[in-house]
C-alpha positions in Angstrom: -23.3 7.4 -27.6 -25.4 7.8 -24.9 -23.7 8.7 -21.5 -24.6 6.2 -18.0 -27.3 7.1 -15.3 -25.7 7.0 -12.2 -25.0 4.7 -10.4 -22.3 3.0 -12.7 -21.3 -0.7 -12.0 -18.0 -0.7 -10.7 -16.0 -4.2 -10.6 -12.5 -4.4 -8.2 -10.7 -7.8 -9.2 -8.8 -8.4 -5.7 -6.4 -11.1 -5.2 -6.2 -12.1 -1.7 -8.2 -10.7 2.0 -5.1 -11.4 3.7 -4.0 -8.1 6.6 -2.1 -6.3 3.8 -0.9 -2.7 2.8 -2.6 -2.6 -0.6 -5.6 -4.6 0.7 -6.0 -2.1 4.1 -6.4 0.9 0.5 -8.7 -0.6 -1.3 -10.9 -1.9 0.8 -11.2 1.7 1.9 -12.1 2.7 -1.5 -14.5 0.3 -1.5 -15.9 1.4 1.3 -15.9 5.4 0.3 -16.8 5.4 -3.1 -19.9 7.2 -3.2 -23.0 4.5 -3.2 -25.6 7.1 -5.8 -21.5 7.1 -8.6 -21.4 3.7 -8.3 -22.5 0.0 -8.4 -19.9 -1.5 -6.6 -19.0 -5.4 -7.2 -15.9 -7.0 -5.9 -14.6 -9.6 -7.3 -12.0 -12.2 -5.6 -9.0 -14.9 -6.8 -8.8 -16.8 -3.5 -11.5 -18.2 -1.0 -11.4 -16.3 2.7 -8.8 -14.8 4.3 -9.0 -12.8 7.5 -9.7 -9.2 5.8 -13.0 -11.1 3.6 -15.8 -10.1 5.9 -14.6 -6.3 5.9 -14.8 -6.5 1.6 -18.0 -8.8 2.2 -19.6 -5.5 4.3 -18.9 -3.1 2.2 -19.9 -4.0 -1.2 -20.8 -7.8 -3.0 -18.3 -10.6 -3.8 -17.8 -12.7 -6.4 -15.3 -16.1 -6.6 -13.5 -17.3 -9.3 -10.7 -19.4 -6.8 -6.9 -19.8 -9.0 -4.6 -21.7 -7.5 -2.4 -21.2 -10.3 -2.0 -19.5 -13.7 -0.6 -22.4 -14.9 -3.4 -24.5 -14.1 -5.4 -25.1 -17.3 -9.0 -24.8 -15.3 -7.6 -21.0 -14.5 -8.6 -20.2 -18.0 -12.2 -21.5 -17.2 -12.0 -19.1 -14.4 -10.5 -16.6 -17.0 -13.8 -17.3 -19.3 -16.0 -17.3 -15.7 -14.9 -13.7 -15.0 -15.5 -12.2 -18.3 -19.1 -14.0 -18.6 -20.0 -12.3 -15.4 -18.8 -8.5 -16.3 -20.6 -8.5 -19.3 -23.4 -9.7 -17.5 -23.8 -7.7 -14.9 -23.0 -5.0 -17.4 -19.8 -3.8 -15.9 -18.3 -0.1 -16.8 -14.9 0.3 -15.2 -12.7 -3.2 -14.3 -9.9 -2.0 -11.8 -7.4 -5.1 -11.1 -5.7 -3.6 -7.9 -1.9 -5.7 -8.3 0.5 -7.7 -9.7 -1.9 -11.2 -9.8 -5.4 -9.2 -10.6 -3.6 -7.4 -12.8 -2.6 -10.5 -15.0 -6.2 -11.5 -14.8 -8.5 -9.1 -14.9 -7.7 -6.5 -17.0 -6.5 -9.5 -19.7 -10.3 -10.8 -19.1 -11.5 -7.8 -19.7 -10.3 -5.9 -22.3 -11.7 -9.9 -23.8 -14.8 -8.7 -22.5 -14.9 -5.2 -23.8 -15.3 -3.8 -20.6 -15.1 0.0 -21.9 -12.8 1.2 -18.7 -9.9 -1.0 -17.8 -7.9 0.3 -15.0 -4.8 -1.3 -13.7 -2.7 -0.9 -10.4 1.5 -0.7 -10.0 2.0 -0.2 -6.0 5.5 -1.2 -5.6 8.7 -0.4 -7.5 9.8 -5.0 -8.1 10.0 -6.8 -4.9 12.1 -9.2 -6.6 9.9 -10.7 -9.4 11.5 -12.6 -12.0 11.8 -11.8 -15.8 8.5 -13.6 -16.8 7.1 -11.7 -13.8 7.6 -8.9 -14.9 6.6 -9.4 -18.5 3.6 -11.1 -17.9 1.8 -7.8 -16.1 4.0 -5.6 -18.9 1.6 -7.8 -21.4 -1.1 -7.4 -19.2 -0.6 -3.3 -19.1 -1.0 -3.1 -22.9 -5.1 -4.4 -22.3 -5.3 -1.2 -19.8 -7.0 2.7 -20.4 -4.7 3.3 -17.4 -2.4 2.3 -15.0 -2.3 3.7 -11.1 0.4 4.9 -9.7 0.3 4.6 -5.5 3.7 7.3 -5.9 5.8 9.4 -8.5 8.9 6.1 -8.1 6.0 3.7 -9.0 5.1 5.6 -11.8 9.1 5.8 -12.7 9.3 2.2 -12.9 5.9 2.2 -15.5 7.9 4.1 -17.7 11.0 1.7 -17.3 8.8 -1.0 -18.4 7.1 1.4 -21.5 3.9 2.0 -19.7 3.1 5.0 -21.8 3.2 7.7 -19.7 -0.6 9.1 -20.9 -1.4 5.7 -19.9 -0.7 7.0 -15.9 -1.6 8.5 -13.5 -1.0 9.0 -9.2 -2.6 9.0 -7.1 -1.0 8.7 -3.4 -2.6 6.1 -0.6 -4.7 8.2 1.4 -5.2 7.4 4.8 -8.1 8.6 8.1 -5.5 10.5 10.6 -8.4 10.8 13.3 -7.8 7.2 14.2 -4.9 7.5 15.5 -3.3 9.6 19.0 -0.8 11.9 18.0 1.6 11.2 20.5 2.5 13.0 23.5 5.7 12.1 23.3 8.4 13.3 25.9 12.2 12.2 26.7 13.7 10.1 26.9 13.1 8.6 23.0 13.1 4.6 23.4 10.7 2.7 22.2 11.4 1.5 18.2 8.6 0.3 16.1 8.6 -0.8 12.7 5.0 -2.2 11.2 5.6 -3.9 8.7 4.9 -7.8 7.1 7.8 -10.0 8.1 9.6 -10.5 4.1 13.4 -10.0 3.1 12.3 -6.4 1.2 11.3 -4.9 4.3 14.6 -4.8 5.8 14.0 -6.1 9.5 17.8 -8.0 9.7 19.4 -4.6 8.7 17.4 -3.4 12.1 17.7 -6.3 14.2 21.7 -5.1 13.1 21.5 -1.2 13.6 19.0 -2.0 17.2 22.4 -4.5 18.2 24.8 -0.7 17.7 22.0 1.2 19.3 22.3 -1.0 22.9 25.5 -0.7 22.8 25.1 3.1 23.8 21.7 3.1 25.1 21.1 -0.2 26.8 17.2 0.7 27.5 16.6 0.8 23.5 13.5 -1.6 22.9 12.7 -3.0 19.9 8.6 -4.1 18.5 8.2 -5.4 15.7 4.6 -5.5 14.5 3.7 -7.6 12.0 4.2 -11.9 10.9 6.1 -13.5 7.9 7.9 -16.0 6.3 10.9 -14.1 7.4 10.0 -15.1 11.9 12.0 -18.1 12.3 15.2 -16.4 10.7 15.0 -12.9 12.3 14.0 -14.4 15.7 17.1 -16.6 15.2 20.0 -13.4 13.8 18.2 -11.7 16.9 19.6 -14.7 19.2 22.4 -14.4 17.5 23.5 -11.1 17.5 22.5 -11.3 22.1 19.7 -9.0 21.9 16.7 -11.3 22.0 16.2 -9.5 25.1 15.5 -6.1 23.7 13.5 -7.5 20.4 9.8 -8.4 20.9 8.1 -9.9 18.1 4.9 -9.0 18.8 3.7 -10.6 15.6 -0.3 -9.3 13.3 -2.6 -7.0 15.0 -5.5 -5.3 13.5 -5.2 -2.4 16.2 -1.5 -0.8 14.9 -3.0 2.4 16.5 -2.9 1.2 19.5 1.1 -0.2 19.2 1.9 3.2 17.5 0.7 5.3 20.7 2.6 3.3 23.0 6.4 3.9 20.9 9.1 6.4 20.9 10.0 6.0 17.2 8.8 4.6 14.1 11.4 2.9 12.1 11.3 1.4 7.8 14.5 0.3 6.8 12.9 -1.4 3.6 14.8 -2.2 0.8 12.3 -1.2 -1.8 9.2 1.0 -1.6 6.2 2.6 -3.0 4.2 4.6 -0.4 4.3 2.9 2.4 1.3 2.9 4.5 3.1 2.3 7.6 4.8 5.0 7.4 1.2 7.2 7.1 0.6 6.0 10.2 3.5 6.6 12.2 3.9 9.7 10.7 -0.5 10.5 12.2 0.9 9.1 15.1 3.2 12.6 16.2 6.7 9.7 15.1 9.4 10.8 14.3 10.4 8.4 11.0 13.4 7.1 10.6 12.9 5.1 6.8 15.4 4.0 4.0 15.8 6.8 1.3 14.0 4.0 -1.7 11.4 4.5 -3.4 8.3 7.0 -2.7 9.7 6.8 1.0 11.8 10.6 -0.2 8.3 11.7 -2.3 6.8 10.9 1.6 9.5 11.5 4.4 10.9 15.0 4.1 14.2 14.8 5.4 15.0 15.9 8.1 12.1 18.0 8.7 9.8 14.9 9.1 11.5 12.6 9.7 15.0 11.3 9.0 16.4 8.8 5.8 19.1 6.7 5.4 20.7 5.0 2.5 18.7 1.2 2.2 21.2 -1.7 3.7 23.3 0.9 5.8 22.7 -0.8 10.0 25.5 1.5 11.1 23.5 4.6 9.4 20.8 3.4 10.3 21.4 2.9 13.5 23.5 6.5 13.5 20.1 8.6 13.3 18.3 5.8 16.1 21.1 7.4 18.3 20.5 10.8 17.2 16.4 10.8 18.5 17.4 9.1 21.3 20.4 11.4 22.0 18.7 14.8 21.5 14.4 14.5 22.6 14.0 17.6 21.3 14.2 17.0 17.8 11.8 13.6 17.6 8.9 15.2 19.1 9.7 18.5 16.5 9.9 16.3 13.5 7.0 14.1 15.0 4.7 17.3 15.1 5.7 18.5 11.4 4.7 14.6 10.6 1.7 14.5 12.0 0.3 18.0 10.4 1.9 16.8 7.1 0.2 13.7 7.1 -3.5 15.9 7.8 -2.2 18.3 5.1 -1.7 16.5 1.9 -3.2 12.2 2.5 -6.6 11.5 3.5 -9.0 8.6 1.9 -10.8 11.2 0.7 -8.3 12.9 -1.4 -7.0 9.6 -2.0 -10.8 8.3 -3.3 -11.4 11.3 -5.4 -8.5 11.0 -7.1 -9.0 8.0 -8.5 -12.9 9.1 -9.4 -11.7 11.8 -11.8 -9.3 8.8 -13.3 -12.6 6.3 -13.5 -14.8 10.1 -15.0 -11.9 11.2 -17.5 -12.1 7.5 -18.6 -15.5 7.1 -18.7 -15.8 10.3 -20.5 -13.8 9.6 -23.3 -16.2 6.8 -24.2 -19.0 9.4 -23.7 -20.2 6.7 -21.3 -19.9 9.1 -17.6 -23.0 9.9 -15.9 -24.1 13.9 -16.8 -23.4 15.2 -13.6 -20.4 14.1 -13.3 -19.1 15.9 -16.2 -17.3 18.6 -14.5 -15.5 16.6 -11.5 -13.8 14.2 -14.9 -12.9 17.5 -15.8 -11.6 18.8 -12.7 
């Protein structure tokens, strides 16, 4: 089979254009792929979304609107997408999350797209056995599944995905967007950046905040993000008697500005793969206190670039926050080491190159890689 001439048509299948970690990572990847090598398209499973314009500015978008997998009309959209891939002569389909794995990989297999790439960017945030079974079935249609952390790759193995089909490409970050915070004792302002969902553990943070405030009454806690748990969390802060020390700031597109005003970052998640929030806090030079779950142990080196704590353990979280408030020098040291680690190990350039190697390796297997990319695929 003759090798394709560059650029190679590729389509990203996205289920949402609402703010989120997966969305931000994929938008950056879409923006940064070399247009001399790739002809990039986006297929959307929903119309609109506050980040839709960002995506549309980076690549042309086609919408195959789906309200539910249980509706008969979904089969029509599935066929439309498969036909569109064939008409566009797509060589690579990259599904980026749970819904798009199910929709995009199966349709791409039906359309006989040469390279089909799935994604795993979480561990298991409350999915049902039926949902996990559906995703596992979708993974059989993929030639490779990209995990953003070893913990996510391990979960794929548990679910039966063969090792040969798993690739690990960690998240990236543009560290230049985050000005390293010049920390000076006392460290009192704690920030958490995460959507307000149960798995993020904001309730644990509020319980810990009550304990911290008993020792450091001038401490303040800022929650950046929005979501379905907001009402319950506001009520919990009030019931704990700490409402005056807790600010719910909602969603912001300028996380860097909020981090630049903080002293400590906390992420008490119950489950995580490789959270952008911690990468961004580390890039801002903040000491991080995070749960020892999923990929956080790969990102935070305990007592060197941050502090890890058992998930769901409010007293332990409070103890580590108090340790940083009592010893400002420790916080400053951890923050500087965190910034250096991000600069050395994580960047969007590294992430983009890693994903491109996956594409090119699979294209090479099928005799479709551009001649100019052969060495990169093998590197």
